[in-house]
One Martini backbone bead per residue (centre of mass of N, CA, C, O) as a GRO file, in nm:
protein
  421
    1MET     BB    1  -9.763  -4.819   2.488
    2ALA     BB    2  -9.751  -4.739   2.169
    3THR     BB    3  -9.868  -4.500   1.958
    4ALA     BB    4 -10.033  -4.489   1.679
    5THR     BB    5 -10.007  -4.364   1.372
    6LYS     BB    6 -10.186  -4.139   1.199
    7PRO     BB    7 -10.283  -4.112   0.902
    8LEU     BB    8 -10.284  -3.933   0.638
    9THR     BB    9 -10.434  -3.673   0.450
   10ALA     BB   10 -10.496  -3.486   0.181
   11LYS     BB   11 -10.592  -3.237   0.338
   12GLN     BB   12 -10.346  -3.205   0.524
   13ILE     BB   13 -10.139  -3.167   0.306
   14GLN     BB   14 -10.266  -2.916   0.160
   15SER     BB   15 -10.295  -2.737   0.442
   16ALA     BB   16 -10.004  -2.720   0.482
   17LYS     BB   17  -9.805  -2.475   0.633
   18PRO     BB   18  -9.562  -2.270   0.655
   19ARG     BB   19  -9.285  -2.210   0.863
   20GLU     BB   20  -9.009  -2.099   1.016
   21LYS     BB   21  -8.982  -2.405   1.043
   22LYS     BB   22  -8.938  -2.710   0.988
   23TYR     BB   23  -9.171  -2.993   0.940
   24LYS     BB   24  -9.364  -3.287   1.042
   25LEU     BB   25  -9.569  -3.547   0.875
   26SER     BB   26  -9.694  -3.841   0.978
   27ASP     BB   27  -9.784  -4.184   0.840
   28GLY     BB   28  -9.605  -4.414   0.898
   29GLY     BB   29  -9.344  -4.638   0.876
   30GLY     BB   30  -9.144  -4.366   0.846
   31LEU     BB   31  -9.332  -4.180   0.702
   32PHE     BB   32  -9.287  -3.835   0.578
   33LEU     BB   33  -9.365  -3.487   0.574
   34GLN     BB   34  -9.178  -3.213   0.461
   35VAL     BB   35  -9.201  -2.873   0.571
   36ASN     BB   36  -9.094  -2.583   0.438
   37PRO     BB   37  -9.052  -2.241   0.454
   38ASN     BB   38  -9.091  -2.225   0.122
   39GLY     BB   39  -9.332  -2.469   0.080
   40SER     BB   40  -9.201  -2.726   0.049
   41LYS     BB   41  -9.269  -3.087  -0.018
   42LEU     BB   42  -9.128  -3.381   0.143
   43TRP     BB   43  -9.041  -3.709   0.111
   44ARG     BB   44  -8.973  -3.936   0.387
   45LEU     BB   45  -8.750  -4.196   0.542
   46ASN     BB   46  -8.729  -4.388   0.819
   47TYR     BB   47  -8.436  -4.584   0.917
   48ARG     BB   48  -8.268  -4.900   0.995
   49ILE     BB   49  -7.906  -4.984   0.989
   50ASN     BB   50  -7.705  -5.141   1.186
   51GLY     BB   51  -7.834  -4.950   1.429
   52LYS     BB   52  -7.888  -4.706   1.232
   53ALA     BB   53  -8.012  -4.392   1.181
   54LYS     BB   54  -8.202  -4.299   0.886
   55GLU     BB   55  -8.247  -4.098   0.578
   56TYR     BB   56  -8.485  -4.085   0.303
   57ALA     BB   57  -8.526  -3.960  -0.024
   58ILE     BB   58  -8.797  -3.967  -0.233
   59GLY     BB   59  -8.966  -3.681  -0.276
   60THR     BB   60  -9.192  -3.480  -0.404
   61LEU     BB   61  -9.522  -3.396  -0.410
   62GLU     BB   62  -9.526  -3.339  -0.717
   63PHE     BB   63  -9.432  -3.661  -0.781
   64TYR     BB   64  -9.578  -3.765  -0.502
   65THR     BB   65  -9.824  -3.906  -0.381
   66LEU     BB   66  -9.949  -4.056  -0.118
   67ALA     BB   67  -9.977  -4.336  -0.251
   68GLU     BB   68  -9.689  -4.342  -0.380
   69ALA     BB   69  -9.530  -4.310  -0.116
   70ARG     BB   70  -9.634  -4.575   0.010
   71GLU     BB   71  -9.516  -4.763  -0.204
   72GLN     BB   72  -9.222  -4.684  -0.154
   73ARG     BB   73  -9.210  -4.768   0.141
   74GLU     BB   74  -9.248  -5.075   0.095
   75ILE     BB   75  -9.010  -5.121  -0.089
   76LEU     BB   76  -8.788  -5.009   0.106
   77ARG     BB   77  -8.847  -5.193   0.356
   78LYS     BB   78  -8.768  -5.458   0.215
   79LEU     BB   79  -8.473  -5.385   0.167
   80VAL     BB   80  -8.400  -5.341   0.463
   81HIS     BB   81  -8.482  -5.628   0.554
   82GLN     BB   82  -8.236  -5.742   0.359
   83GLY     BB   83  -7.985  -5.535   0.435
   84ILE     BB   84  -8.032  -5.269   0.271
   85ASP     BB   85  -7.890  -4.967   0.190
   86ILE     BB   86  -8.073  -4.730   0.031
   87ASN     BB   87  -7.861  -4.503  -0.002
   88GLU     BB   88  -7.636  -4.674  -0.130
   89LYS     BB   89  -7.808  -4.773  -0.365
   90LYS     BB   90  -7.866  -4.496  -0.488
   91LYS     BB   91  -7.571  -4.429  -0.554
   92ALA     BB   92  -7.516  -4.676  -0.732
   93ASP     BB   93  -7.742  -4.622  -0.939
   94LYS     BB   94  -7.634  -4.347  -1.034
   95LYS     BB   95  -7.360  -4.448  -1.129
   96GLU     BB   96  -7.469  -4.653  -1.335
   97ALA     BB   97  -7.634  -4.450  -1.504
   98ALA     BB   98  -7.390  -4.274  -1.581
   99LEU     BB   99  -7.232  -4.500  -1.722
  100ILE     BB  100  -7.444  -4.570  -1.936
  101GLU     BB  101  -7.451  -4.287  -2.060
  102GLU     BB  102  -7.154  -4.280  -2.135
  103LEU     BB  103  -7.160  -4.529  -2.319
  104ARG     BB  104  -7.371  -4.409  -2.518
  105GLU     BB  105  -7.168  -4.173  -2.602
  106ASN     BB  106  -6.974  -4.412  -2.710
  107THR     BB  107  -6.948  -4.400  -3.007
  108PHE     BB  108  -6.804  -4.502  -3.286
  109TYR     BB  109  -6.727  -4.222  -3.379
  110GLU     BB  110  -6.582  -4.116  -3.126
  111ILE     BB  111  -6.369  -4.346  -3.100
  112SER     BB  112  -6.252  -4.339  -3.392
  113GLN     BB  113  -6.154  -4.042  -3.371
  114LYS     BB  114  -5.958  -4.084  -3.139
  115TRP     BB  115  -5.786  -4.289  -3.281
  116LEU     BB  116  -5.711  -4.122  -3.532
  117LYS     BB  117  -5.559  -3.907  -3.371
  118SER     BB  118  -5.349  -4.105  -3.235
  119TYR     BB  119  -5.244  -4.215  -3.536
  120GLU     BB  120  -5.116  -3.970  -3.689
  121SER     BB  121  -4.800  -4.006  -3.596
  122GLN     BB  122  -4.766  -4.310  -3.747
  123VAL     BB  123  -4.843  -4.174  -4.023
  124SER     BB  124  -4.914  -4.055  -4.305
  125GLU     BB  125  -5.110  -3.817  -4.433
  126ASN     BB  126  -5.233  -3.986  -4.659
  127TYR     BB  127  -5.311  -4.237  -4.489
  128HIS     BB  128  -5.485  -4.086  -4.284
  129THR     BB  129  -5.694  -3.990  -4.491
  130ARG     BB  130  -5.781  -4.275  -4.585
  131LEU     BB  131  -5.895  -4.367  -4.313
  132GLY     BB  132  -6.117  -4.152  -4.294
  133ARG     BB  133  -6.255  -4.241  -4.559
  134ALA     BB  134  -6.321  -4.532  -4.472
  135LEU     BB  135  -6.506  -4.464  -4.241
  136LYS     BB  136  -6.714  -4.301  -4.406
  137ASN     BB  137  -6.778  -4.524  -4.635
  138TYR     BB  138  -6.794  -4.818  -4.454
  139LEU     BB  139  -6.893  -4.750  -4.133
  140TYR     BB  140  -7.087  -4.504  -4.071
  141PRO     BB  141  -7.355  -4.590  -4.210
  142SER     BB  142  -7.390  -4.821  -3.965
  143LEU     BB  143  -7.213  -4.703  -3.682
  144GLU     BB  144  -7.192  -4.406  -3.590
  145THR     BB  145  -7.439  -4.400  -3.344
  146THR     BB  146  -7.326  -4.651  -3.213
  147PRO     BB  147  -7.250  -4.798  -2.946
  148ILE     BB  148  -6.973  -4.988  -2.907
  149GLN     BB  149  -7.109  -5.200  -2.704
  150GLU     BB  150  -7.359  -5.269  -2.921
  151ILE     BB  151  -7.180  -5.406  -3.107
  152THR     BB  152  -7.173  -5.675  -3.325
  153ARG     BB  153  -7.057  -5.928  -3.512
  154LEU     BB  154  -7.292  -5.916  -3.717
  155ASP     BB  155  -7.247  -5.624  -3.798
  156ILE     BB  156  -6.965  -5.668  -3.918
  157ILE     BB  157  -7.030  -5.897  -4.119
  158ALA     BB  158  -7.229  -5.731  -4.290
  159ILE     BB  159  -7.018  -5.534  -4.398
  160LEU     BB  160  -6.822  -5.744  -4.526
  161ASP     BB  161  -7.029  -5.878  -4.710
  162ASP     BB  162  -7.097  -5.631  -4.879
  163LEU     BB  163  -6.814  -5.594  -4.996
  164LYS     BB  164  -6.785  -5.876  -5.120
  165ASN     BB  165  -7.046  -5.853  -5.307
  166ARG     BB  166  -6.888  -5.594  -5.451
  167ASP     BB  167  -6.590  -5.688  -5.508
  168LEU     BB  168  -6.432  -5.588  -5.207
  169GLN     BB  169  -6.215  -5.773  -5.054
  170GLU     BB  170  -5.976  -5.589  -4.990
  171THR     BB  171  -6.146  -5.380  -4.841
  172ALA     BB  172  -6.252  -5.574  -4.627
  173LYS     BB  173  -5.979  -5.643  -4.506
  174ARG     BB  174  -5.901  -5.348  -4.428
  175THR     BB  175  -6.149  -5.296  -4.252
  176ALA     BB  176  -6.083  -5.512  -4.041
  177MET     BB  177  -5.812  -5.387  -3.958
  178LEU     BB  178  -5.929  -5.119  -3.867
  179LEU     BB  179  -6.118  -5.232  -3.649
  180ASN     BB  180  -5.899  -5.363  -3.476
  181LYS     BB  181  -5.759  -5.099  -3.394
  182ILE     BB  182  -6.003  -4.964  -3.259
  183TYR     BB  183  -6.059  -5.191  -3.047
  184LYS     BB  184  -5.787  -5.181  -2.905
  185TYR     BB  185  -5.824  -4.893  -2.811
  186ALA     BB  186  -6.095  -4.933  -2.657
  187VAL     BB  187  -5.983  -5.141  -2.454
  188THR     BB  188  -5.748  -4.979  -2.335
  189PHE     BB  189  -5.972  -4.731  -2.252
  190GLU     BB  190  -6.251  -4.862  -2.163
  191TYR     BB  191  -6.502  -4.854  -2.382
  192THR     BB  192  -6.452  -5.167  -2.397
  193PRO     BB  193  -6.407  -5.508  -2.293
  194HIS     BB  194  -6.401  -5.611  -2.611
  195ASN     BB  195  -6.264  -5.769  -2.901
  196ILE     BB  196  -6.472  -5.873  -3.154
  197ILE     BB  197  -6.276  -5.917  -3.395
  198ALA     BB  198  -6.116  -6.163  -3.268
  199ASP     BB  199  -6.388  -6.358  -3.309
  200ILE     BB  200  -6.340  -6.339  -3.617
  201GLU     BB  201  -6.336  -6.543  -3.903
  202LEU     BB  202  -6.213  -6.409  -4.184
  203LYS     BB  203  -6.180  -6.648  -4.379
  204THR     BB  204  -6.482  -6.721  -4.371
  205VAL     BB  205  -6.602  -6.444  -4.454
  206LEU     BB  206  -6.404  -6.372  -4.712
  207GLY     BB  207  -6.223  -6.567  -4.815
  208LYS     BB  208  -6.039  -6.667  -5.080
  209ARG     BB  209  -5.776  -6.457  -5.234
  210GLU     BB  210  -5.603  -6.337  -5.477
  211LYS     BB  211  -5.343  -6.145  -5.517
  212LYS     BB  212  -5.321  -5.818  -5.624
  213HIS     BB  213  -5.155  -5.649  -5.869
  214TYR     BB  214  -5.020  -5.394  -6.000
  215PRO     BB  215  -5.037  -5.260  -6.290
  216THR     BB  216  -4.788  -5.320  -6.551
  217PHE     BB  217  -4.466  -5.285  -6.710
  218THR     BB  218  -4.195  -5.513  -6.868
  219LYS     BB  219  -4.198  -5.455  -7.155
  220GLU     BB  220  -4.019  -5.262  -7.367
  221LYS     BB  221  -4.243  -5.171  -7.564
  222ASP     BB  222  -4.434  -5.062  -7.338
  223ILE     BB  223  -4.242  -4.864  -7.208
  224LYS     BB  224  -4.187  -4.695  -7.451
  225GLY     BB  225  -4.479  -4.605  -7.506
  226LEU     BB  226  -4.520  -4.461  -7.234
  227LEU     BB  227  -4.286  -4.253  -7.250
  228GLN     BB  228  -4.381  -4.126  -7.519
  229ASN     BB  229  -4.665  -4.040  -7.424
  230ILE     BB  230  -4.564  -3.844  -7.214
  231ASP     BB  231  -4.403  -3.658  -7.407
  232GLU     BB  232  -4.689  -3.613  -7.586
  233TYR     BB  233  -4.844  -3.472  -7.384
  234GLN     BB  234  -5.125  -3.213  -7.392
  235GLY     BB  235  -5.161  -3.127  -7.117
  236ASP     BB  236  -5.085  -3.034  -6.831
  237TYR     BB  237  -4.778  -2.935  -6.728
  238SER     BB  238  -4.752  -3.055  -6.441
  239THR     BB  239  -4.845  -3.337  -6.517
  240LYS     BB  240  -4.631  -3.402  -6.726
  241MET     BB  241  -4.376  -3.360  -6.543
  242ALA     BB  242  -4.452  -3.567  -6.330
  243LEU     BB  243  -4.455  -3.808  -6.535
  244LYS     BB  244  -4.153  -3.778  -6.619
  245VAL     BB  245  -4.035  -3.837  -6.329
  246LEU     BB  246  -4.167  -4.100  -6.207
  247PRO     BB  247  -4.007  -4.337  -6.351
  248TYR     BB  248  -3.724  -4.250  -6.196
  249VAL     BB  249  -3.855  -4.260  -5.878
  250PHE     BB  250  -4.102  -4.443  -5.793
  251VAL     BB  251  -4.314  -4.314  -5.621
  252ARG     BB  252  -4.564  -4.217  -5.464
  253SER     BB  253  -4.816  -4.018  -5.558
  254PHE     BB  254  -4.808  -3.824  -5.316
  255ASN     BB  255  -4.506  -3.739  -5.341
  256ILE     BB  256  -4.507  -3.614  -5.627
  257ARG     BB  257  -4.743  -3.409  -5.571
  258HIS     BB  258  -4.577  -3.295  -5.290
  259MET     BB  259  -4.347  -3.169  -5.410
  260GLU     BB  260  -4.080  -2.958  -5.297
  261TRP     BB  261  -3.832  -2.730  -5.338
  262GLU     BB  262  -3.699  -2.766  -5.047
  263GLU     BB  263  -3.635  -3.086  -5.109
  264ILE     BB  264  -3.429  -2.989  -5.323
  265ASP     BB  265  -3.085  -3.088  -5.403
  266PHE     BB  266  -2.883  -2.987  -5.655
  267LYS     BB  267  -2.598  -3.041  -5.546
  268THR     BB  268  -2.654  -3.356  -5.445
  269LYS     BB  269  -2.890  -3.491  -5.588
  270GLU     BB  270  -3.160  -3.464  -5.387
  271TRP     BB  271  -3.448  -3.608  -5.217
  272ILE     BB  272  -3.605  -3.478  -4.923
  273ILE     BB  273  -3.829  -3.663  -4.743
  274PRO     BB  274  -4.030  -3.620  -4.506
  275ALA     BB  275  -4.171  -3.810  -4.261
  276GLU     BB  276  -4.477  -3.705  -4.291
  277LYS     BB  277  -4.474  -3.823  -4.609
  278MET     BB  278  -4.427  -4.108  -4.498
  279LYS     BB  279  -4.530  -4.427  -4.439
  280THR     BB  280  -4.277  -4.482  -4.230
  281LYS     BB  281  -4.197  -4.213  -4.072
  282THR     BB  282  -3.930  -4.161  -4.253
  283GLU     BB  283  -3.677  -4.021  -4.373
  284PHE     BB  284  -3.611  -3.966  -4.732
  285ILE     BB  285  -3.325  -4.029  -4.944
  286LEU     BB  286  -3.319  -3.949  -5.291
  287PRO     BB  287  -3.152  -4.012  -5.556
  288LEU     BB  288  -3.072  -3.821  -5.857
  289PRO     BB  289  -3.077  -3.830  -6.171
  290HIS     BB  290  -3.003  -3.635  -6.440
  291GLN     BB  291  -3.284  -3.649  -6.571
  292VAL     BB  292  -3.432  -3.514  -6.331
  293ILE     BB  293  -3.269  -3.258  -6.304
  294ASP     BB  294  -3.341  -3.150  -6.585
  295ILE     BB  295  -3.646  -3.133  -6.542
  296LEU     BB  296  -3.641  -2.947  -6.288
  297LYS     BB  297  -3.499  -2.707  -6.426
  298GLU     BB  298  -3.725  -2.656  -6.625
  299VAL     BB  299  -3.948  -2.610  -6.413
  300GLU     BB  300  -3.809  -2.375  -6.265
  301VAL     BB  301  -3.830  -2.174  -6.499
  302ASN     BB  302  -4.164  -2.249  -6.505
  303ALA     BB  303  -4.265  -2.173  -6.238
  304LEU     BB  304  -4.596  -2.189  -6.066
  305SER     BB  305  -4.448  -2.227  -5.779
  306GLY     BB  306  -4.291  -2.173  -5.456
  307VAL     BB  307  -4.354  -2.475  -5.348
  308TYR     BB  308  -4.461  -2.650  -5.576
  309VAL     BB  309  -4.358  -2.832  -5.844
  310PHE     BB  310  -4.671  -2.959  -5.886
  311PRO     BB  311  -4.921  -2.780  -5.940
  312SER     BB  312  -5.218  -2.679  -5.968
  313SER     BB  313  -5.410  -2.543  -6.228
  314ILE     BB  314  -5.603  -2.384  -6.023
  315HIS     BB  315  -5.409  -2.406  -5.755
  316LYS     BB  316  -5.087  -2.291  -5.692
  317ASP     BB  317  -5.102  -2.361  -5.361
  318ARG     BB  318  -5.145  -2.653  -5.476
  319PRO     BB  319  -5.149  -2.965  -5.542
  320LEU     BB  320  -5.207  -3.222  -5.699
  321SER     BB  321  -5.446  -3.426  -5.738
  322ASP     BB  322  -5.531  -3.755  -5.690
  323ASN     BB  323  -5.653  -3.791  -6.010
  324THR     BB  324  -5.461  -3.668  -6.221
  325LEU     BB  325  -5.271  -3.904  -6.313
  326ILE     BB  326  -5.493  -4.102  -6.384
  327SER     BB  327  -5.635  -3.928  -6.599
  328ALA     BB  328  -5.392  -3.907  -6.790
  329LEU     BB  329  -5.370  -4.210  -6.851
  330ARG     BB  330  -5.653  -4.232  -6.971
  331ARG     BB  331  -5.602  -4.025  -7.208
  332MET     BB  332  -5.376  -4.224  -7.328
  333GLY     BB  333  -5.540  -4.527  -7.299
  334TYR     BB  334  -5.520  -4.631  -6.999
  335SER     BB  335  -5.632  -4.858  -6.804
  336LYS     BB  336  -5.673  -4.988  -6.485
  337ASP     BB  337  -5.562  -5.280  -6.601
  338GLU     BB  338  -5.280  -5.160  -6.716
  339PHE     BB  339  -5.241  -4.865  -6.556
  340VAL     BB  340  -5.076  -4.705  -6.275
  341PRO     BB  341  -4.887  -4.506  -6.084
  342HIS     BB  342  -4.785  -4.754  -5.906
  343GLY     BB  343  -4.652  -4.911  -6.152
  344PHE     BB  344  -4.363  -4.786  -6.134
  345ARG     BB  345  -4.276  -4.959  -5.892
  346ALA     BB  346  -4.322  -5.237  -6.020
  347MET     BB  347  -4.135  -5.192  -6.257
  348PHE     BB  348  -3.873  -5.157  -6.104
  349SER     BB  349  -3.875  -5.415  -5.933
  350THR     BB  350  -3.881  -5.618  -6.164
  351ILE     BB  351  -3.634  -5.523  -6.330
  352ALA     BB  352  -3.420  -5.516  -6.104
  353ASN     BB  353  -3.446  -5.821  -6.037
  354GLU     BB  354  -3.405  -5.943  -6.327
  355LYS     BB  355  -3.117  -5.772  -6.384
  356ALA     BB  356  -2.962  -5.914  -6.182
  357ASN     BB  357  -2.653  -6.024  -6.292
  358GLU     BB  358  -2.659  -5.943  -6.574
  359GLU     BB  359  -2.504  -5.845  -6.853
  360ASP     BB  360  -2.720  -5.580  -6.887
  361GLY     BB  361  -2.710  -5.510  -6.588
  362HIS     BB  362  -2.667  -5.552  -6.241
  363SER     BB  363  -2.507  -5.575  -5.886
  364TYR     BB  364  -2.748  -5.538  -5.705
  365THR     BB  365  -2.934  -5.584  -5.437
  366SER     BB  366  -3.240  -5.628  -5.287
  367GLU     BB  367  -3.188  -5.419  -5.062
  368VAL     BB  368  -3.155  -5.178  -5.255
  369ILE     BB  369  -3.429  -5.191  -5.383
  370GLU     BB  370  -3.589  -5.154  -5.118
  371ALA     BB  371  -3.461  -4.881  -5.044
  372LEU     BB  372  -3.573  -4.725  -5.299
  373LEU     BB  373  -3.880  -4.800  -5.205
  374ALA     BB  374  -3.909  -4.752  -4.892
  375HIS     BB  375  -3.898  -5.007  -4.734
  376LYS     BB  376  -3.954  -5.148  -4.439
  377GLU     BB  377  -3.737  -5.257  -4.197
  378PRO     BB  378  -3.788  -5.484  -3.942
  379ASN     BB  379  -3.491  -5.443  -3.873
  380LYS     BB  380  -3.357  -5.197  -3.687
  381VAL     BB  381  -3.050  -5.235  -3.725
  382LYS     BB  382  -3.059  -5.272  -4.034
  383GLU     BB  383  -3.194  -5.003  -4.099
  384ALA     BB  384  -2.966  -4.818  -3.997
  385TYR     BB  385  -2.747  -4.942  -4.180
  386ASN     BB  386  -2.874  -4.892  -4.461
  387ARG     BB  387  -2.870  -4.581  -4.463
  388SER     BB  388  -2.548  -4.572  -4.472
  389SER     BB  389  -2.459  -4.813  -4.683
  390TYR     BB  390  -2.670  -4.748  -4.947
  391LYS     BB  391  -2.626  -4.475  -5.079
  392GLU     BB  392  -2.441  -4.545  -5.327
  393ALA     BB  393  -2.607  -4.782  -5.432
  394MET     BB  394  -2.863  -4.622  -5.491
  395ARG     BB  395  -2.732  -4.438  -5.700
  396GLY     BB  396  -2.638  -4.660  -5.892
  397LEU     BB  397  -2.920  -4.789  -5.952
  398ILE     BB  398  -3.079  -4.534  -6.046
  399THR     BB  399  -2.888  -4.478  -6.281
  400TRP     BB  400  -2.922  -4.738  -6.432
  401TYR     BB  401  -3.233  -4.714  -6.469
  402ALA     BB  402  -3.237  -4.449  -6.625
  403ASP     BB  403  -3.065  -4.558  -6.861
  404TYR     BB  404  -3.257  -4.784  -6.934
  405LEU     BB  405  -3.498  -4.606  -7.015
  406GLU     BB  406  -3.351  -4.451  -7.236
  407ARG     BB  407  -3.288  -4.697  -7.410
  408VAL     BB  408  -3.579  -4.793  -7.454
  409LYS     BB  409  -3.687  -4.522  -7.584
  410THR     BB  410  -3.436  -4.524  -7.829
  411ILE     BB  411  -3.357  -4.794  -7.974
  412ASP     BB  412  -3.518  -4.784  -8.247
  413THR     BB  413  -3.408  -4.516  -8.347
  414ILE     BB  414  -3.113  -4.603  -8.365
  415LEU     BB  415  -3.153  -4.839  -8.562
  416ASP     BB  416  -3.281  -4.673  -8.793
  417MET     BB  417  -3.033  -4.491  -8.840
  418GLU     BB  418  -2.837  -4.722  -8.917
  419VAL     BB  419  -2.997  -4.829  -9.158
  420THR     BB  420  -2.993  -4.566  -9.325
  421LYS     BB  421  -2.672  -4.559  -9.340
   0.00000   0.00000   0.00000
């Protein structure tokens, strides 16, 4: 008959001295205290699972008293009795804890920044900057430090509701689209198991709203007044000259502000905008009418920068700032509801489409108009064809439009001269 192990006492444990080799003090039920040569004392448990003898490390005497070690022994023996290998369970628990900690470190900020970096090559520099600004202004205030897995649909809806209540419904819609891209990225790389944005009925959250178009002018008297006001503008030289060019080329504000001398080919009369500056991420070659060439030659004589055609008045090695053109229009007396820099694009599109095949208009198709606006053609084969086939048509249409603007700007003056004669 086996002799029962006599339980340890606190005095035995405290008085146990280190020896040349490690030794054990048994407490019974598989629990023992291991005393190491360096003086450390560790609680261990012997157990058998599937016929194999194993040893489990409970912890040091420093963290587990005799009573606490005995409590752990009973808990662990119950698990073993259920057929659970407590060492394997310990490994699995550690792995799960590490995964949970990793997930907690995957905050919305961290994941959104990784997505933003990965998306950089797919969009223009200006659009990429705007995305970063949208994250900072609309999403980080609420979600920055929250683990992406812990964000709920109600968290997202609260953000969209706030924007809608501030009469920023279009911003809310774009924010939802931005979130959808981030969550698709997060799901792809397993930062979160599900795209919660896909479960939100945005029409219900945002409501129906009529699409707002950029304010612009299409009546000739208004266009004439705008062009003359630009000619008479008394502000910064770079700003004035950029505004003089913009009606004839009707590019996005970013492109006119970041126009560089090396992009202008005076011989072929073309502006070659590199892909990284385009929203479509495709190089764009814009033919330039003689009116623009004349303005650029004047600017070249008075060049204030060797890089940018229209440099900042403060820093000559930098382009005009984002608000410069808007501020100039405001000083001319145009409110945000009357005209914005993007309105030059809307002006060209409206007039070019309305004047197509008219007696005093032009004969170019809508495809040529879209090509001049650098709108991306969804059909890849057609897009490649358009680049080669529309080159001369684009030059013809932009020349017609430039002459149209000149006629509008001077028509009353010419009539007045004739009446005087």
